[in-house]
Backbone atoms as SQL, in Angstrom:
CREATE TABLE atoms (id INTEGER PRIMARY KEY, chain TEXT, resi INTEGER, resn TEXT, atom TEXT, x REAL, y REAL, z REAL);
INSERT INTO atoms VALUES
  (1, 'A', 1, 'MET', 'N', 52.769, -39.772, 40.649),
  (2, 'A', 1, 'MET', 'CA', 52.285, -40.920, 39.512),
  (3, 'A', 1, 'MET', 'C', 51.227, -39.881, 38.685),
  (4, 'A', 2, 'ALA', 'N', 51.294, -40.083, 37.433),
  (5, 'A', 2, 'ALA', 'CA', 50.453, -39.297, 36.548),
  (6, 'A', 2, 'ALA', 'C', 49.309, -39.946, 36.346),
  (7, 'A', 3, 'THR', 'N', 47.949, -39.314, 36.275),
  (8, 'A', 3, 'THR', 'CA', 46.894, -39.870, 36.227),
  (9, 'A', 3, 'THR', 'C', 46.546, -40.087, 34.465),
  (10, 'A', 4, 'SER', 'N', 46.123, -41.275, 34.211),
  (11, 'A', 4, 'SER', 'CA', 45.745, -41.381, 32.905),
  (12, 'A', 4, 'SER', 'C', 44.284, -40.863, 32.494),
  (13, 'A', 5, 'SER', 'N', 43.825, -40.563, 31.339),
  (14, 'A', 5, 'SER', 'CA', 42.504, -40.289, 30.893),
  (15, 'A', 5, 'SER', 'C', 41.380, -41.264, 31.354),
  (16, 'A', 6, 'THR', 'N', 41.769, -42.412, 31.377),
  (17, 'A', 6, 'THR', 'CA', 40.742, -43.353, 31.927),
  (18, 'A', 6, 'THR', 'C', 40.355, -43.400, 33.408),
  (19, 'A', 7, 'ASP', 'N', 41.281, -42.738, 34.015),
  (20, 'A', 7, 'ASP', 'CA', 41.107, -42.477, 35.549),
  (21, 'A', 7, 'ASP', 'C', 39.853, -41.631, 35.928),
  (22, 'A', 8, 'GLN', 'N', 39.367, -40.842, 34.909),
  (23, 'A', 8, 'GLN', 'CA', 38.474, -39.870, 35.135),
  (24, 'A', 8, 'GLN', 'C', 37.206, -40.338, 34.514),
  (25, 'A', 9, 'LEU', 'N', 37.119, -41.444, 33.892),
  (26, 'A', 9, 'LEU', 'CA', 35.708, -42.093, 33.489),
  (27, 'A', 9, 'LEU', 'C', 35.017, -42.963, 34.531),
  (28, 'A', 10, 'PRO', 'N', 33.805, -42.951, 34.453),
  (29, 'A', 10, 'PRO', 'CA', 33.077, -43.664, 35.582),
  (30, 'A', 10, 'PRO', 'C', 33.110, -45.190, 34.956),
  (31, 'A', 11, 'PRO', 'N', 32.977, -46.027, 35.953),
  (32, 'A', 11, 'PRO', 'CA', 33.145, -47.428, 35.777),
  (33, 'A', 11, 'PRO', 'C', 32.400, -47.882, 34.645),
  (34, 'A', 12, 'THR', 'N', 31.133, -47.556, 34.618),
  (35, 'A', 12, 'THR', 'CA', 30.087, -48.145, 33.519),
  (36, 'A', 12, 'THR', 'C', 29.342, -46.836, 33.126),
  (37, 'A', 13, 'GLY', 'N', 28.780, -46.900, 32.018),
  (38, 'A', 13, 'GLY', 'CA', 27.758, -45.906, 31.652),
  (39, 'A', 13, 'GLY', 'C', 28.116, -45.797, 30.051),
  (40, 'A', 14, 'TYR', 'N', 27.602, -44.698, 29.458),
  (41, 'A', 14, 'TYR', 'CA', 27.736, -44.120, 28.075),
  (42, 'A', 14, 'TYR', 'C', 28.321, -42.768, 27.869),
  (43, 'A', 15, 'LEU', 'N', 29.148, -42.707, 26.844),
  (44, 'A', 15, 'LEU', 'CA', 29.738, -41.397, 26.383),
  (45, 'A', 15, 'LEU', 'C', 29.183, -41.071, 24.916),
  (46, 'A', 16, 'ARG', 'N', 28.904, -39.788, 24.880),
  (47, 'A', 16, 'ARG', 'CA', 28.545, -39.226, 23.707),
  (48, 'A', 16, 'ARG', 'C', 29.920, -38.773, 22.996),
  (49, 'A', 17, 'LEU', 'N', 29.788, -38.688, 21.808),
  (50, 'A', 17, 'LEU', 'CA', 30.828, -38.278, 20.742),
  (51, 'A', 17, 'LEU', 'C', 31.683, -37.230, 21.323),
  (52, 'A', 18, 'PRO', 'N', 31.142, -36.052, 21.556),
  (53, 'A', 18, 'PRO', 'CA', 32.029, -34.974, 21.849),
  (54, 'A', 18, 'PRO', 'C', 32.690, -35.279, 23.396),
  (55, 'A', 19, 'GLN', 'N', 32.229, -36.112, 24.205),
  (56, 'A', 19, 'GLN', 'CA', 33.130, -36.612, 25.386),
  (57, 'A', 19, 'GLN', 'C', 34.218, -37.587, 24.842),
  (58, 'A', 20, 'ILE', 'N', 34.156, -38.095, 23.716),
  (59, 'A', 20, 'ILE', 'CA', 35.390, -39.010, 23.365),
  (60, 'A', 20, 'ILE', 'C', 36.313, -38.172, 22.516),
  (61, 'A', 21, 'ILE', 'N', 35.696, -37.359, 21.358),
  (62, 'A', 21, 'ILE', 'CA', 36.679, -36.671, 20.606),
  (63, 'A', 21, 'ILE', 'C', 37.021, -35.209, 20.983),
  (64, 'A', 22, 'GLY', 'N', 36.466, -34.935, 22.033),
  (65, 'A', 22, 'GLY', 'CA', 36.574, -33.381, 22.485),
  (66, 'A', 22, 'GLY', 'C', 35.603, -32.594, 21.966),
  (67, 'A', 23, 'ASN', 'N', 35.483, -31.320, 22.536),
  (68, 'A', 23, 'ASN', 'CA', 34.678, -30.235, 22.029),
  (69, 'A', 23, 'ASN', 'C', 35.236, -28.988, 22.356),
  (70, 'A', 24, 'ALA', 'N', 35.984, -28.144, 21.481),
  (71, 'A', 24, 'ALA', 'CA', 36.872, -27.014, 21.776),
  (72, 'A', 24, 'ALA', 'C', 35.753, -25.922, 21.898),
  (73, 'A', 25, 'LYS', 'N', 34.582, -25.960, 21.320),
  (74, 'A', 25, 'LYS', 'CA', 33.526, -24.862, 21.094),
  (75, 'A', 25, 'LYS', 'C', 32.704, -24.849, 22.523),
  (76, 'A', 26, 'ALA', 'N', 32.834, -26.026, 23.447),
  (77, 'A', 26, 'ALA', 'CA', 31.928, -26.102, 24.573),
  (78, 'A', 26, 'ALA', 'C', 32.533, -25.022, 25.623),
  (79, 'A', 27, 'GLU', 'N', 31.639, -24.577, 26.447),
  (80, 'A', 27, 'GLU', 'CA', 32.007, -23.953, 27.503),
  (81, 'A', 27, 'GLU', 'C', 31.728, -24.551, 29.080),
  (82, 'A', 28, 'PRO', 'N', 32.815, -24.945, 29.522),
  (83, 'A', 28, 'PRO', 'CA', 34.187, -25.019, 29.264),
  (84, 'A', 28, 'PRO', 'C', 34.550, -25.887, 28.307),
  (85, 'A', 29, 'PRO', 'N', 35.584, -25.811, 27.388),
  (86, 'A', 29, 'PRO', 'CA', 35.990, -26.928, 26.340),
  (87, 'A', 29, 'PRO', 'C', 36.095, -28.244, 26.854),
  (88, 'A', 30, 'THR', 'N', 35.721, -29.202, 26.276),
  (89, 'A', 30, 'THR', 'CA', 35.777, -30.518, 26.556),
  (90, 'A', 30, 'THR', 'C', 36.906, -31.238, 25.969),
  (91, 'A', 31, 'PRO', 'N', 38.000, -31.386, 26.749),
  (92, 'A', 31, 'PRO', 'CA', 39.221, -32.215, 26.296),
  (93, 'A', 31, 'PRO', 'C', 38.744, -33.529, 25.690),
  (94, 'A', 32, 'ALA', 'N', 39.730, -34.005, 24.518),
  (95, 'A', 32, 'ALA', 'CA', 39.636, -35.343, 23.817),
  (96, 'A', 32, 'ALA', 'C', 40.182, -36.388, 24.584),
  (97, 'A', 33, 'LEU', 'N', 39.425, -37.303, 24.655),
  (98, 'A', 33, 'LEU', 'CA', 40.057, -38.550, 25.185),
  (99, 'A', 33, 'LEU', 'C', 40.753, -39.306, 24.240),
  (100, 'A', 34, 'ILE', 'N', 40.183, -39.307, 22.944),
  (101, 'A', 34, 'ILE', 'CA', 40.862, -39.668, 21.616),
  (102, 'A', 34, 'ILE', 'C', 40.823, -38.612, 20.626),
  (103, 'A', 35, 'PRO', 'N', 41.934, -37.992, 20.522),
  (104, 'A', 35, 'PRO', 'CA', 42.146, -36.913, 19.627),
  (105, 'A', 35, 'PRO', 'C', 41.962, -37.100, 18.063),
  (106, 'A', 36, 'VAL', 'N', 40.841, -37.259, 17.636),
  (107, 'A', 36, 'VAL', 'CA', 40.600, -37.496, 16.108),
  (108, 'A', 36, 'VAL', 'C', 39.384, -36.539, 15.741),
  (109, 'A', 37, 'SER', 'N', 39.281, -36.341, 14.551),
  (110, 'A', 37, 'SER', 'CA', 38.139, -35.655, 14.024),
  (111, 'A', 37, 'SER', 'C', 36.753, -36.531, 13.834),
  (112, 'A', 38, 'LYS', 'N', 35.632, -35.875, 13.858),
  (113, 'A', 38, 'LYS', 'CA', 34.450, -36.574, 13.747),
  (114, 'A', 38, 'LYS', 'C', 34.343, -37.611, 12.449),
  (115, 'A', 39, 'SER', 'N', 34.906, -37.131, 11.517),
  (116, 'A', 39, 'SER', 'CA', 34.880, -38.046, 10.369),
  (117, 'A', 39, 'SER', 'C', 35.755, -39.077, 10.506),
  (118, 'A', 40, 'THR', 'N', 37.051, -39.171, 11.135),
  (119, 'A', 40, 'THR', 'CA', 38.028, -40.110, 11.206),
  (120, 'A', 40, 'THR', 'C', 37.452, -40.995, 12.227),
  (121, 'A', 41, 'TRP', 'N', 36.771, -40.641, 13.330),
  (122, 'A', 41, 'TRP', 'CA', 35.941, -41.398, 14.122),
  (123, 'A', 41, 'TRP', 'C', 35.091, -42.327, 13.572),
  (124, 'A', 42, 'TRP', 'N', 34.027, -41.813, 12.803),
  (125, 'A', 42, 'TRP', 'CA', 33.017, -42.416, 12.229),
  (126, 'A', 42, 'TRP', 'C', 33.602, -43.617, 11.091),
  (127, 'A', 43, 'GLN', 'N', 34.628, -43.227, 10.429),
  (128, 'A', 43, 'GLN', 'CA', 35.315, -44.029, 9.654),
  (129, 'A', 43, 'GLN', 'C', 35.997, -45.226, 10.400),
  (130, 'A', 44, 'GLY', 'N', 36.466, -44.990, 11.526),
  (131, 'A', 44, 'GLY', 'CA', 37.139, -45.947, 12.364),
  (132, 'A', 44, 'GLY', 'C', 36.135, -47.050, 12.807),
  (133, 'A', 45, 'VAL', 'N', 34.791, -46.285, 13.227),
  (134, 'A', 45, 'VAL', 'CA', 33.886, -47.376, 13.660),
  (135, 'A', 45, 'VAL', 'C', 33.382, -48.269, 12.560),
  (136, 'A', 46, 'LYS', 'N', 33.152, -47.654, 11.393),
  (137, 'A', 46, 'LYS', 'CA', 32.785, -48.418, 10.248),
  (138, 'A', 46, 'LYS', 'C', 33.858, -49.559, 9.953),
  (139, 'A', 47, 'ASP', 'N', 35.080, -49.328, 9.918),
  (140, 'A', 47, 'ASP', 'CA', 36.336, -49.969, 9.678),
  (141, 'A', 47, 'ASP', 'C', 36.488, -51.111, 10.858),
  (142, 'A', 48, 'GLY', 'N', 35.804, -50.839, 11.878),
  (143, 'A', 48, 'GLY', 'CA', 36.122, -51.699, 13.100),
  (144, 'A', 48, 'GLY', 'C', 37.209, -51.375, 14.083),
  (145, 'A', 49, 'ARG', 'N', 38.047, -50.168, 13.632),
  (146, 'A', 49, 'ARG', 'CA', 39.174, -49.832, 14.525),
  (147, 'A', 49, 'ARG', 'C', 38.700, -49.356, 15.919),
  (148, 'A', 50, 'PHE', 'N', 37.460, -48.566, 15.857),
  (149, 'A', 50, 'PHE', 'CA', 36.724, -48.178, 16.981),
  (150, 'A', 50, 'PHE', 'C', 35.630, -48.828, 17.276),
  (151, 'A', 51, 'PRO', 'N', 35.224, -48.935, 18.630),
  (152, 'A', 51, 'PRO', 'CA', 34.197, -49.625, 18.888),
  (153, 'A', 51, 'PRO', 'C', 32.620, -49.281, 18.230),
  (154, 'A', 52, 'LYS', 'N', 31.781, -50.207, 18.269),
  (155, 'A', 52, 'LYS', 'CA', 30.442, -49.881, 17.666),
  (156, 'A', 52, 'LYS', 'C', 29.740, -48.887, 18.662),
  (157, 'A', 53, 'SER', 'N', 28.925, -48.413, 18.155),
  (158, 'A', 53, 'SER', 'CA', 28.134, -47.262, 18.765),
  (159, 'A', 53, 'SER', 'C', 26.696, -48.231, 19.252),
  (160, 'A', 54, 'VAL', 'N', 26.105, -47.430, 20.291),
  (161, 'A', 54, 'VAL', 'CA', 24.831, -47.906, 20.854),
  (162, 'A', 54, 'VAL', 'C', 23.782, -46.865, 20.822),
  (163, 'A', 55, 'LYS', 'N', 22.467, -47.147, 20.204),
  (164, 'A', 55, 'LYS', 'CA', 21.534, -46.208, 19.969),
  (165, 'A', 55, 'LYS', 'C', 20.666, -46.213, 21.237),
  (166, 'A', 56, 'LEU', 'N', 20.662, -45.098, 21.764),
  (167, 'A', 56, 'LEU', 'CA', 19.959, -44.843, 23.223),
  (168, 'A', 56, 'LEU', 'C', 18.482, -44.493, 22.742),
  (169, 'A', 57, 'SER', 'N', 18.445, -43.726, 21.786),
  (170, 'A', 57, 'SER', 'CA', 17.207, -43.229, 21.376),
  (171, 'A', 57, 'SER', 'C', 17.273, -42.957, 19.759),
  (172, 'A', 58, 'ALA', 'N', 16.162, -42.387, 19.080),
  (173, 'A', 58, 'ALA', 'CA', 16.121, -42.172, 17.582),
  (174, 'A', 58, 'ALA', 'C', 17.306, -41.290, 17.322),
  (175, 'A', 59, 'ARG', 'N', 17.476, -40.220, 18.175),
  (176, 'A', 59, 'ARG', 'CA', 18.557, -39.233, 17.873),
  (177, 'A', 59, 'ARG', 'C', 19.571, -39.306, 18.831),
  (178, 'A', 60, 'THR', 'N', 19.761, -40.181, 19.616),
  (179, 'A', 60, 'THR', 'CA', 20.864, -40.209, 20.465),
  (180, 'A', 60, 'THR', 'C', 21.903, -41.374, 20.350),
  (181, 'A', 61, 'THR', 'N', 23.177, -41.287, 20.096),
  (182, 'A', 61, 'THR', 'CA', 24.092, -42.446, 19.802),
  (183, 'A', 61, 'THR', 'C', 25.275, -42.148, 20.849),
  (184, 'A', 62, 'ALA', 'N', 25.617, -43.523, 21.448),
  (185, 'A', 62, 'ALA', 'CA', 26.794, -43.321, 22.577),
  (186, 'A', 62, 'ALA', 'C', 27.525, -44.582, 22.437),
  (187, 'A', 63, 'TRP', 'N', 28.508, -44.447, 23.362),
  (188, 'A', 63, 'TRP', 'CA', 29.580, -45.701, 23.375),
  (189, 'A', 63, 'TRP', 'C', 29.747, -46.013, 24.624),
  (190, 'A', 64, 'LYS', 'N', 29.612, -47.413, 25.066),
  (191, 'A', 64, 'LYS', 'CA', 29.948, -47.848, 26.332),
  (192, 'A', 64, 'LYS', 'C', 31.261, -47.588, 27.038),
  (193, 'A', 65, 'VAL', 'N', 31.363, -46.941, 28.104),
  (194, 'A', 65, 'VAL', 'CA', 32.637, -46.370, 28.597),
  (195, 'A', 65, 'VAL', 'C', 33.696, -47.723, 28.753),
  (196, 'A', 66, 'GLU', 'N', 33.050, -48.975, 28.992),
  (197, 'A', 66, 'GLU', 'CA', 33.986, -50.001, 29.113),
  (198, 'A', 66, 'GLU', 'C', 34.698, -50.059, 27.869),
  (199, 'A', 67, 'ASP', 'N', 33.967, -49.838, 26.474),
  (200, 'A', 67, 'ASP', 'CA', 34.609, -50.169, 25.305),
  (201, 'A', 67, 'ASP', 'C', 35.569, -48.967, 25.005),
  (202, 'A', 68, 'ILE', 'N', 35.375, -47.710, 25.326),
  (203, 'A', 68, 'ILE', 'CA', 36.227, -46.617, 25.230),
  (204, 'A', 68, 'ILE', 'C', 37.436, -46.717, 26.017),
  (205, 'A', 69, 'ARG', 'N', 37.304, -47.220, 27.336),
  (206, 'A', 69, 'ARG', 'CA', 38.397, -47.526, 28.290),
  (207, 'A', 69, 'ARG', 'C', 39.362, -48.485, 27.529),
  (208, 'A', 70, 'ALA', 'N', 38.624, -49.569, 26.919),
  (209, 'A', 70, 'ALA', 'CA', 39.505, -50.674, 26.536),
  (210, 'A', 70, 'ALA', 'C', 40.331, -49.993, 25.282),
  (211, 'A', 71, 'LEU', 'N', 39.655, -49.134, 24.602),
  (212, 'A', 71, 'LEU', 'CA', 40.380, -48.604, 23.235),
  (213, 'A', 71, 'LEU', 'C', 41.435, -47.758, 23.549),
  (214, 'A', 72, 'ILE', 'N', 41.257, -46.929, 24.446),
  (215, 'A', 72, 'ILE', 'CA', 42.402, -46.040, 25.058),
  (216, 'A', 72, 'ILE', 'C', 43.605, -46.932, 25.565),
  (217, 'A', 73, 'ASP', 'N', 43.249, -48.041, 26.256),
  (218, 'A', 73, 'ASP', 'CA', 44.284, -48.683, 26.835),
  (219, 'A', 73, 'ASP', 'C', 45.068, -49.526, 25.657),
  (220, 'A', 74, 'GLN', 'N', 44.424, -50.055, 24.632),
  (221, 'A', 74, 'GLN', 'CA', 44.739, -50.640, 23.298),
  (222, 'A', 74, 'GLN', 'C', 45.660, -49.468, 22.582),
  (223, 'A', 75, 'LEU', 'N', 45.279, -48.440, 22.481),
  (224, 'A', 75, 'LEU', 'CA', 46.057, -47.437, 21.639),
  (225, 'A', 75, 'LEU', 'C', 47.256, -46.991, 22.368),
  (226, 'A', 76, 'ALA', 'N', 47.139, -46.874, 23.825),
  (227, 'A', 76, 'ALA', 'CA', 48.477, -46.614, 24.835),
  (228, 'A', 76, 'ALA', 'C', 49.465, -47.931, 24.427),
  (229, 'A', 77, 'THR', 'N', 49.211, -49.001, 24.603),
  (230, 'A', 77, 'THR', 'CA', 49.933, -50.239, 24.354),
  (231, 'A', 77, 'THR', 'C', 50.666, -50.148, 22.960),
  (232, 'A', 78, 'GLU', 'N', 49.801, -49.817, 21.936),
  (233, 'A', 78, 'GLU', 'CA', 50.300, -49.918, 20.805),
  (234, 'A', 78, 'GLU', 'C', 51.349, -48.731, 20.447),
  (235, 'A', 79, 'SER', 'N', 51.150, -47.672, 21.200),
  (236, 'A', 79, 'SER', 'CA', 52.165, -46.432, 21.074),
  (237, 'A', 79, 'SER', 'C', 53.266, -46.845, 21.798),
  (238, 'A', 80, 'ALA', 'N', 53.193, -47.409, 22.782),
  (239, 'A', 80, 'ALA', 'CA', 54.486, -47.718, 23.694),
  (240, 'A', 80, 'ALA', 'C', 55.327, -48.934, 22.983),
  (241, 'A', 81, 'ALA', 'N', 54.717, -49.436, 22.027),
  (242, 'A', 81, 'ALA', 'CA', 55.583, -50.785, 21.479),
  (243, 'A', 81, 'ALA', 'C', 56.383, -50.203, 20.303);
C-alpha cells in the first residue's frame, strides 16, 4: 500500500511555506506537498483556493497542518474525479 504525503505530516501543528511548496535549494532538498510556485501559492491564498495563513510572530507566517491535510485530500479528490 502506497503512503500518501499526508501520512508524513504530524496530526497538529504548523507548516511554513517551504515545507508546503518545497525547497530544492535546502540541504537536503525539501519535497513539495503541493507543487506550486510561491507566487501561485500566495495568489491562491488571496483567492481563497488555499487556506489562510496564521501569523505566529511579526516575521513568521505558517499554516495549520489540519488545513494543509484537508487541502491535499481535496486536491486528490478533484484530480480523481
